N, CA, C and O atoms as CSV, one atom per row, in Angstrom:
chain,resi,resn,atom,element,x,y,z
A,1,MET,N,N,0.822,-1.188,0.000
A,1,MET,CA,C,0.000,0.000,0.000
A,1,MET,C,C,0.866,1.251,0.000
A,1,MET,O,O,0.561,2.216,-0.702
A,2,PHE,N,N,1.933,1.244,0.774
A,2,PHE,CA,C,2.784,2.431,0.863
A,2,PHE,C,C,3.409,2.758,-0.487
A,2,PHE,O,O,3.397,3.909,-0.923
A,3,ILE,N,N,3.955,1.735,-1.146
A,3,ILE,CA,C,4.605,1.949,-2.440
A,3,ILE,C,C,3.597,2.487,-3.449
A,3,ILE,O,O,3.903,3.411,-4.203
A,4,ALA,N,N,2.403,1.915,-3.465
A,4,ALA,CA,C,1.375,2.354,-4.404
A,4,ALA,C,C,0.956,3.791,-4.132
A,4,ALA,O,O,0.769,4.569,-5.068
A,5,SER,N,N,0.808,4.148,-2.878
A,5,SER,CA,C,0.421,5.516,-2.530
A,5,SER,C,C,1.491,6.513,-2.952
A,5,SER,O,O,1.180,7.585,-3.470
A,6,VAL,N,N,2.743,6.158,-2.730
A,6,VAL,CA,C,3.846,7.042,-3.128
A,6,VAL,C,C,3.862,7.221,-4.641
A,6,VAL,O,O,4.067,8.333,-5.126
A,7,HIS,N,N,3.650,6.149,-5.387
A,7,HIS,CA,C,3.642,6.252,-6.844
A,7,HIS,C,C,2.489,7.109,-7.344
A,7,HIS,O,O,2.661,7.866,-8.299
A,8,THR,N,N,1.330,7.011,-6.731
A,8,THR,CA,C,0.204,7.839,-7.139
A,8,THR,C,C,0.524,9.308,-6.920
A,8,THR,O,O,0.310,10.132,-7.810
A,9,VAL,N,N,1.030,9.636,-5.754
A,9,VAL,CA,C,1.376,11.027,-5.447
A,9,VAL,C,C,2.467,11.528,-6.392
A,9,VAL,O,O,2.396,12.656,-6.880
A,10,MET,N,N,3.476,10.694,-6.650
A,10,MET,CA,C,4.552,11.102,-7.558
A,10,MET,C,C,4.036,11.331,-8.977
A,10,MET,O,O,4.452,12.280,-9.641
A,11,GLY,N,N,3.144,10.479,-9.440
A,11,GLY,CA,C,2.585,10.641,-10.778
A,11,GLY,C,C,1.807,11.929,-10.918
A,11,GLY,O,O,1.939,12.634,-11.918
A,12,ILE,N,N,0.999,12.240,-9.926
A,12,ILE,CA,C,0.222,13.483,-9.960
A,12,ILE,C,C,1.152,14.686,-9.863
A,12,ILE,O,O,0.946,15.684,-10.554
A,13,ALA,N,N,2.176,14.602,-9.011
A,13,ALA,CA,C,3.133,15.706,-8.872
A,13,ALA,C,C,3.914,15.924,-10.167
A,13,ALA,O,O,4.135,17.066,-10.571
A,14,LEU,N,N,4.331,14.840,-10.817
A,14,LEU,CA,C,5.051,14.970,-12.084
A,14,LEU,C,C,4.175,15.596,-13.157
A,14,LEU,O,O,4.641,16.427,-13.936
A,15,LEU,N,N,2.917,15.205,-13.201
A,15,LEU,CA,C,2.000,15.769,-14.178
A,15,LEU,C,C,1.757,17.245,-13.899
A,15,LEU,O,O,1.743,18.056,-14.825
A,16,ALA,N,N,1.565,17.601,-12.628
A,16,ALA,CA,C,1.309,18.997,-12.255
A,16,ALA,C,C,2.527,19.880,-12.517
A,16,ALA,O,O,2.381,21.032,-12.926
A,17,ALA,N,N,3.727,19.347,-12.284
A,17,ALA,CA,C,4.945,20.138,-12.487
A,17,ALA,C,C,5.193,20.411,-13.969
A,17,ALA,O,O,5.743,21.452,-14.330
A,18,GLY,N,N,4.792,19.490,-14.807
A,18,GLY,CA,C,4.963,19.674,-16.243
A,18,GLY,C,C,6.399,19.540,-16.720
A,18,GLY,O,O,6.680,19.776,-17.895
A,19,ASP,N,N,7.312,19.168,-15.836
A,19,ASP,CA,C,8.719,19.034,-16.209
A,19,ASP,C,C,9.013,17.721,-16.925
A,19,ASP,O,O,9.949,17.642,-17.721
A,20,GLN,N,N,8.225,16.704,-16.649
A,20,GLN,CA,C,8.483,15.367,-17.179
A,20,GLN,C,C,7.509,15.035,-18.302
A,20,GLN,O,O,6.518,15.727,-18.533
A,21,ASP,N,N,7.832,13.966,-18.976
A,21,ASP,CA,C,6.993,13.449,-20.041
A,21,ASP,C,C,5.647,12.998,-19.472
A,21,ASP,O,O,5.589,12.460,-18.367
A,22,THR,N,N,4.576,13.212,-20.216
A,22,THR,CA,C,3.240,12.813,-19.778
A,22,THR,C,C,3.157,11.301,-19.597
A,22,THR,O,O,2.453,10.821,-18.708
A,23,GLU,N,N,3.867,10.554,-20.430
A,23,GLU,CA,C,3.850,9.093,-20.316
A,23,GLU,C,C,4.403,8.636,-18.970
A,23,GLU,O,O,3.882,7.691,-18.377
A,24,LEU,N,N,5.441,9.291,-18.486
A,24,LEU,CA,C,6.013,8.953,-17.190
A,24,LEU,C,C,5.001,9.199,-16.075
A,24,LEU,O,O,4.849,8.374,-15.174
A,25,SER,N,N,4.316,10.325,-16.140
A,25,SER,CA,C,3.289,10.632,-15.140
A,25,SER,C,C,2.165,9.609,-15.183
A,25,SER,O,O,1.660,9.178,-14.146
A,26,PHE,N,N,1.779,9.224,-16.396
A,26,PHE,CA,C,0.721,8.232,-16.557
A,26,PHE,C,C,1.096,6.918,-15.883
A,26,PHE,O,O,0.288,6.342,-15.156
A,27,TRP,N,N,2.323,6.438,-16.121
A,27,TRP,CA,C,2.734,5.157,-15.551
A,27,TRP,C,C,2.842,5.206,-14.036
A,27,TRP,O,O,2.447,4.259,-13.356
A,28,PHE,N,N,3.372,6.295,-13.503
A,28,PHE,CA,C,3.459,6.414,-12.050
A,28,PHE,C,C,2.067,6.415,-11.430
A,28,PHE,O,O,1.828,5.738,-10.430
A,29,THR,N,N,1.147,7.178,-12.024
A,29,THR,CA,C,-0.208,7.264,-11.480
A,29,THR,C,C,-0.940,5.939,-11.635
A,29,THR,O,O,-1.595,5.486,-10.696
A,30,LEU,N,N,-0.839,5.308,-12.805
A,30,LEU,CA,C,-1.508,4.026,-13.034
A,30,LEU,C,C,-1.004,2.963,-12.064
A,30,LEU,O,O,-1.796,2.220,-11.483
A,31,PHE,N,N,0.305,2.892,-11.894
A,31,PHE,CA,C,0.868,1.920,-10.955
A,31,PHE,C,C,0.320,2.161,-9.555
A,31,PHE,O,O,-0.027,1.218,-8.844
A,32,GLY,N,N,0.245,3.420,-9.167
A,32,GLY,CA,C,-0.250,3.742,-7.831
A,32,GLY,C,C,-1.702,3.363,-7.637
A,32,GLY,O,O,-2.055,2.755,-6.627
A,33,VAL,N,N,-2.550,3.713,-8.595
A,33,VAL,CA,C,-3.984,3.424,-8.472
A,33,VAL,C,C,-4.230,1.919,-8.478
A,33,VAL,O,O,-4.975,1.406,-7.643
A,34,VAL,N,N,-3.609,1.213,-9.415
A,34,VAL,CA,C,-3.765,-0.244,-9.472
A,34,VAL,C,C,-3.180,-0.887,-8.219
A,34,VAL,O,O,-3.754,-1.827,-7.669
A,35,GLY,N,N,-2.046,-0.381,-7.778
A,35,GLY,CA,C,-1.406,-0.919,-6.577
A,35,GLY,C,C,-2.241,-0.737,-5.329
A,35,GLY,O,O,-2.314,-1.638,-4.493
A,36,VAL,N,N,-2.876,0.422,-5.191
A,36,VAL,CA,C,-3.741,0.660,-4.026
A,36,VAL,C,C,-4.925,-0.300,-4.053
A,36,VAL,O,O,-5.259,-0.911,-3.039
A,37,GLY,N,N,-5.560,-0.429,-5.222
A,37,GLY,CA,C,-6.707,-1.335,-5.336
A,37,GLY,C,C,-6.343,-2.778,-5.035
A,37,GLY,O,O,-7.039,-3.453,-4.277
A,38,LEU,N,N,-5.261,-3.248,-5.625
A,38,LEU,CA,C,-4.834,-4.623,-5.363
A,38,LEU,C,C,-4.358,-4.803,-3.931
A,38,LEU,O,O,-4.567,-5.856,-3.329
A,39,GLY,N,N,-3.722,-3.782,-3.390
A,39,GLY,CA,C,-3.269,-3.861,-1.998
A,39,GLY,C,C,-4.428,-3.996,-1.031
A,39,GLY,O,O,-4.378,-4.803,-0.102
A,40,LEU,N,N,-5.477,-3.204,-1.246
A,40,LEU,CA,C,-6.659,-3.298,-0.381
A,40,LEU,C,C,-7.330,-4.663,-0.512
A,40,LEU,O,O,-7.753,-5.255,0.481
A,41,ALA,N,N,-7.424,-5.154,-1.747
A,41,ALA,CA,C,-8.022,-6.474,-1.965
A,41,ALA,C,C,-7.201,-7.562,-1.288
A,41,ALA,O,O,-7.750,-8.475,-0.672
A,42,MET,N,N,-5.900,-7.459,-1.405
A,42,MET,CA,C,-5.033,-8.479,-0.804
A,42,MET,C,C,-5.112,-8.459,0.718
A,42,MET,O,O,-5.152,-9.514,1.352
A,43,ILE,N,N,-5.134,-7.276,1.301
A,43,ILE,CA,C,-5.237,-7.173,2.764
A,43,ILE,C,C,-6.542,-7.789,3.245
A,43,ILE,O,O,-6.554,-8.565,4.201
A,44,ASP,N,N,-7.645,-7.442,2.580
A,44,ASP,CA,C,-8.956,-7.951,2.984
A,44,ASP,C,C,-9.040,-9.467,2.815
A,44,ASP,O,O,-9.516,-10.166,3.710
A,45,LEU,N,N,-8.589,-9.969,1.689
A,45,LEU,CA,C,-8.637,-11.411,1.444
A,45,LEU,C,C,-7.712,-12.186,2.375
A,45,LEU,O,O,-8.050,-13.275,2.839
A,46,GLU,N,N,-6.556,-11.619,2.639
A,46,GLU,CA,C,-5.617,-12.312,3.527
A,46,GLU,C,C,-6.153,-12.379,4.952
A,46,GLU,O,O,-5.958,-13.378,5.646
A,47,ARG,N,N,-6.824,-11.323,5.387
A,47,ARG,CA,C,-7.430,-11.347,6.725
A,47,ARG,C,C,-8.574,-12.353,6.791
A,47,ARG,O,O,-8.738,-13.044,7.796
A,48,ALA,N,N,-9.363,-12.438,5.725
A,48,ALA,CA,C,-10.526,-13.325,5.723
A,48,ALA,C,C,-10.137,-14.796,5.563
A,48,ALA,O,O,-10.720,-15.663,6.215
A,49,ARG,N,N,-9.165,-15.080,4.709
A,49,ARG,CA,C,-8.829,-16.470,4.392
A,49,ARG,C,C,-7.515,-16.950,4.991
A,49,ARG,O,O,-7.283,-18.153,5.110
A,50,GLY,N,N,-6.672,-16.026,5.361
A,50,GLY,CA,C,-5.356,-16.405,5.854
A,50,GLY,C,C,-4.302,-16.458,4.758
A,50,GLY,O,O,-3.122,-16.666,5.038
A,51,PHE,N,N,-4.723,-16.270,3.508
A,51,PHE,CA,C,-3.803,-16.242,2.367
A,51,PHE,C,C,-4.474,-15.481,1.233
A,51,PHE,O,O,-5.681,-15.242,1.267
A,52,VAL,N,N,-3.697,-15.105,0.240
A,52,VAL,CA,C,-4.227,-14.407,-0.933
A,52,VAL,C,C,-4.555,-15.456,-1.995
A,52,VAL,O,O,-3.691,-16.261,-2.345
A,53,PRO,N,N,-5.798,-15.465,-2.519
A,53,PRO,CA,C,-6.186,-16.466,-3.518
A,53,PRO,C,C,-5.385,-16.341,-4.824
A,53,PRO,O,O,-4.884,-15.270,-5.164
A,54,ALA,N,N,-5.283,-17.437,-5.522
A,54,ALA,CA,C,-4.515,-17.502,-6.767
A,54,ALA,C,C,-4.977,-16.493,-7.825
A,54,ALA,O,O,-4.117,-15.903,-8.480
A,55,PRO,N,N,-6.295,-16.254,-8.037
A,55,PRO,CA,C,-6.686,-15.271,-9.054
A,55,PRO,C,C,-6.171,-13.857,-8.763
A,55,PRO,O,O,-5.819,-13.121,-9.684
A,56,VAL,N,N,-6.130,-13.485,-7.493
A,56,VAL,CA,C,-5.620,-12.156,-7.138
A,56,VAL,C,C,-4.115,-12.098,-7.380
A,56,VAL,O,O,-3.603,-11.110,-7.905
A,57,LEU,N,N,-3.411,-13.159,-6.997
A,57,LEU,CA,C,-1.967,-13.214,-7.259
A,57,LEU,C,C,-1.688,-13.212,-8.760
A,57,LEU,O,O,-0.733,-12.585,-9.221
A,58,GLY,N,N,-2.522,-13.911,-9.513
A,58,GLY,CA,C,-2.365,-13.929,-10.966
A,58,GLY,C,C,-2.561,-12.556,-11.579
A,58,GLY,O,O,-1.834,-12.167,-12.493
A,59,THR,N,N,-3.546,-11.820,-11.076
A,59,THR,CA,C,-3.783,-10.461,-11.560
A,59,THR,C,C,-2.590,-9.569,-11.258
A,59,THR,O,O,-2.141,-8.806,-12.113
A,60,LEU,N,N,-2.085,-9.668,-10.053
A,60,LEU,CA,C,-0.919,-8.873,-9.674
A,60,LEU,C,C,0.294,-9.254,-10.522
A,60,LEU,O,O,1.053,-8.382,-10.944
A,61,ALA,N,N,0.477,-10.537,-10.770
A,61,ALA,CA,C,1.594,-10.987,-11.606
A,61,ALA,C,C,1.436,-10.491,-13.042
A,61,ALA,O,O,2.423,-10.122,-13.678
A,62,LEU,N,N,0.206,-10.476,-13.560
A,62,LEU,CA,C,-0.051,-9.984,-14.916
A,62,LEU,C,C,0.242,-8.492,-15.016
A,62,LEU,O,O,0.881,-8.049,-15.971
A,63,VAL,N,N,-0.218,-7.719,-14.044
A,63,VAL,CA,C,0.062,-6.282,-14.021
A,63,VAL,C,C,1.573,-6.048,-13.953
A,63,VAL,O,O,2.107,-5.173,-14.634
A,64,THR,N,N,2.246,-6.834,-13.128
A,64,THR,CA,C,3.700,-6.712,-12.997
A,64,THR,C,C,4.390,-7.029,-14.319
A,64,THR,O,O,5.272,-6.289,-14.754
A,65,ALA,N,N,3.994,-8.122,-14.955
A,65,ALA,CA,C,4.612,-8.518,-16.227
A,65,ALA,C,C,4.393,-7.461,-17.305
A,65,ALA,O,O,5.327,-7.105,-18.024
A,66,CYS,N,N,3.166,-6.959,-17.421
A,66,CYS,CA,C,2.878,-5.918,-18.422
A,66,CYS,C,C,3.694,-4.660,-18.149
A,66,CYS,O,O,4.259,-4.064,-19.067
A,67,GLY,N,N,3.751,-4.267,-16.902
A,67,GLY,CA,C,4.527,-3.080,-16.548
A,67,GLY,C,C,6.003,-3.249,-16.838
A,67,GLY,O,O,6.654,-2.323,-17.323
A,68,LEU,N,N,6.539,-4.428,-16.544
A,68,LEU,CA,C,7.962,-4.669,-16.791
A,68,LEU,C,C,8.278,-4.773,-18.281
A,68,LEU,O,O,9.375,-4.416,-18.709
A,69,ILE,N,N,7.327,-5.258,-19.066
A,69,ILE,CA,C,7.528,-5.331,-20.516
A,69,ILE,C,C,7.590,-3.929,-21.110
A,69,ILE,O,O,8.468,-3.633,-21.920
A,70,TYR,N,N,6.654,-3.062,-20.707
A,70,TYR,CA,C,6.575,-1.722,-21.284
A,70,TYR,C,C,7.535,-0.730,-20.639
A,70,TYR,O,O,8.018,0.181,-21.312
A,71,GLN,N,N,7.816,-0.885,-19.371
A,71,GLN,CA,C,8.724,0.012,-18.651
A,71,GLN,C,C,9.640,-0.822,-17.753
A,71,GLN,O,O,9.400,-0.906,-16.548
A,72,PRO,N,N,10.677,-1.437,-18.308
A,72,PRO,CA,C,11.514,-2.344,-17.513
A,72,PRO,C,C,12.158,-1.690,-16.286
A,72,PRO,O,O,12.275,-2.336,-15.244
A,73,LEU,N,N,12.566,-0.457,-16.383
A,73,LEU,CA,C,13.211,0.228,-15.264
A,73,LEU,C,C,12.210,1.165,-14.605
A,73,LEU,O,O,12.338,2.387,-14.680
A,74,SER,N,N,11.221,0.577,-13.962
A,74,SER,CA,C,10.171,1.383,-13.339
A,74,SER,C,C,9.818,0.801,-11.980
A,74,SER,O,O,10.455,-0.134,-11.496
A,75,GLY,N,N,8.799,1.373,-11.387
A,75,GLY,CA,C,8.340,0.908,-10.085
A,75,GLY,C,C,7.684,-0.459,-10.111
A,75,GLY,O,O,7.414,-1.037,-9.058
A,76,PHE,N,N,7.425,-0.979,-11.295
A,76,PHE,CA,C,6.801,-2.295,-11.378
A,76,PHE,C,C,7.698,-3.388,-10.802
A,76,PHE,O,O,7.208,-4.445,-10.406
A,77,VAL,N,N,8.990,-3.144,-10.754
A,77,VAL,CA,C,9.921,-4.109,-10.166
A,77,VAL,C,C,9.559,-4.358,-8.701
A,77,VAL,O,O,9.724,-5.470,-8.200
A,78,THR,N,N,9.069,-3.329,-8.018
A,78,THR,CA,C,8.734,-3.471,-6.598
A,78,THR,C,C,7.558,-4.415,-6.375
A,78,THR,O,O,7.371,-4.908,-5.262
A,79,LEU,N,N,6.768,-4.674,-7.403
A,79,LEU,CA,C,5.642,-5.598,-7.261
A,79,LEU,C,C,6.090,-7.055,-7.183
A,79,LEU,O,O,5.305,-7.926,-6.809
A,80,LEU,N,N,7.329,-7.321,-7.528
A,80,LEU,CA,C,7.819,-8.696,-7.446
A,80,LEU,C,C,7.851,-9.194,-6.003
A,80,LEU,O,O,7.676,-10.388,-5.756
A,81,VAL,N,N,8.073,-8.294,-5.053
A,81,VAL,CA,C,8.119,-8.695,-3.638
A,81,VAL,C,C,6.751,-9.187,-3.159
A,81,VAL,O,O,6.669,-10.298,-2.634
A,82,PRO,N,N,5.656,-8.395,-3.319
A,82,PRO,CA,C,4.365,-8.913,-2.856
A,82,PRO,C,C,3.894,-10.146,-3.621
A,82,PRO,O,O,3.215,-11.001,-3.051
A,83,VAL,N,N,4.243,-10.250,-4.900
A,83,VAL,CA,C,3.876,-11.452,-5.657
A,83,VAL,C,C,4.574,-12.667,-5.049
A,83,VAL,O,O,3.948,-13.710,-4.858
A,84,GLY,N,N,5.847,-12.541,-4.749
A,84,GLY,CA,C,6.592,-13.652,-4.159
A,84,GLY,C,C,6.099,-14.026,-2.778
A,84,GLY,O,O,5.920,-15.207,-2.479
A,85,VAL,N,N,5.878,-13.030,-1.934
A,85,VAL,CA,C,5.392,-13.292,-0.571
A,85,VAL,C,C,3.990,-13.891,-0.617
A,85,VAL,O,O,3.690,-14.832,0.118
A,86,GLY,N,N,3.132,-13.347,-1.480
A,86,GLY,CA,C,1.775,-13.872,-1.610
A,86,GLY,C,C,1.760,-15.296,-2.140
A,86,GLY,O,O,0.982,-16.128,-1.674
A,87,ALA,N,N,2.625,-15.578,-3.118
A,87,ALA,CA,C,2.702,-16.940,-3.666
A,87,ALA,C,C,3.180,-17.927,-2.607
A,87,ALA,O,O,2.685,-19.053,-2.537
A,88,LEU,N,N,4.128,-17.513,-1.793
A,88,LEU,CA,C,4.611,-18.378,-0.716
A,88,LEU,C,C,3.500,-18.661,0.302
A,88,LEU,O,O,3.333,-19.801,0.734
A,89,GLY,N,N,2.748,-17.635,0.682
A,89,GLY,CA,C,1.628,-17.823,1.609
A,89,GLY,C,C,0.544,-18.704,1.022
A,89,GLY,O,O,-0.023,-19.545,1.720
A,90,TRP,N,N,0.250,-18.516,-0.270
A,90,TRP,CA,C,-0.757,-19.341,-0.939
A,90,TRP,C,C,-0.289,-20.798,-0.977
A,90,TRP,O,O,-1.077,-21.709,-0.723
A,91,TRP,N,N,0.985,-21.019,-1.293
A,91,TRP,CA,C,1.529,-22.373,-1.369
A,91,TRP,C,C,1.443,-23.074,-0.016
A,91,TRP,O,O,1.064,-24.243,0.056
A,92,ARG,N,N,1.791,-22.368,1.047
A,92,ARG,CA,C,1.721,-22.957,2.389
A,92,ARG,C,C,0.281,-23.284,2.780
A,92,ARG,O,O,0.017,-24.350,3.338
A,93,ALA,N,N,-0.644,-22.381,2.493
A,93,ALA,CA,C,-2.052,-22.624,2.826
A,93,ALA,C,C,-2.602,-23.787,2.007
A,93,ALA,O,O,-3.365,-24.607,2.518
A,94,ARG,N,N,-2.215,-23.857,0.746
A,94,ARG,CA,C,-2.665,-24.949,-0.122
A,94,ARG,C,C,-2.155,-26.287,0.404
A,94,ARG,O,O,-2.906,-27.260,0.465
A,95,ASN,N,N,-0.892,-26.337,0.779
A,95,ASN,CA,C,-0.325,-27.578,1.313
A,95,ASN,C,C,-0.979,-27.969,2.635
A,95,ASN,O,O,-1.179,-29.155,2.899
A,96,ALA,N,N,-1.311,-26.990,3.462
A,96,ALA,CA,C,-1.976,-27.276,4.737
A,96,ALA,C,C,-3.373,-27.848,4.496
A,96,ALA,O,O,-3.804,-28.746,5.219
A,97,LEU,N,N,-4.088,-27.333,3.479
A,97,LEU,CA,C,-5.422,-27.850,3.162
A,97,LEU,C,C,-5.344,-29.264,2.594
A,97,LEU,O,O,-6.183,-30.108,2.909
A,98,VAL,N,N,-4.354,-29.518,1.770
A,98,VAL,CA,C,-4.189,-30.848,1.178
A,98,VAL,C,C,-3.822,-31.863,2.256
A,98,VAL,O,O,-4.292,-33.000,2.222
A,99,ALA,N,N,-2.993,-31.464,3.203
A,99,ALA,CA,C,-2.560,-32.370,4.271
A,99,ALA,C,C,-3.679,-32.675,5.264
A,99,ALA,O,O,-3.657,-33.710,5.931
A,100,ALA,N,N,-4.657,-31.774,5.360
A,100,ALA,CA,C,-5.734,-31.960,6.351
A,100,ALA,C,C,-6.784,-32.915,5.915
A,100,ALA,O,O,-7.740,-33.160,6.651
């Protein structure tokens, strides 16, 4: 959530300043808005289920992949951490359900 919020603010600030390319502002803002939405969904689902479901992780991984394809040196790299942590939590919960 923190990273997404910072990116949203940075995107709006870059657009308002007018010093940077509009495309850069767009990507910072888009990453922030999508990140906030996915972050809230992940927090809520993780509290309710104890893990993040595979479709949510898949969506986050897809957003990350698209962002890295179009902007390899961007904030999308930071999404690899929550994808990895979420996948690990999902894997552990899945194994616990199978073992039970």
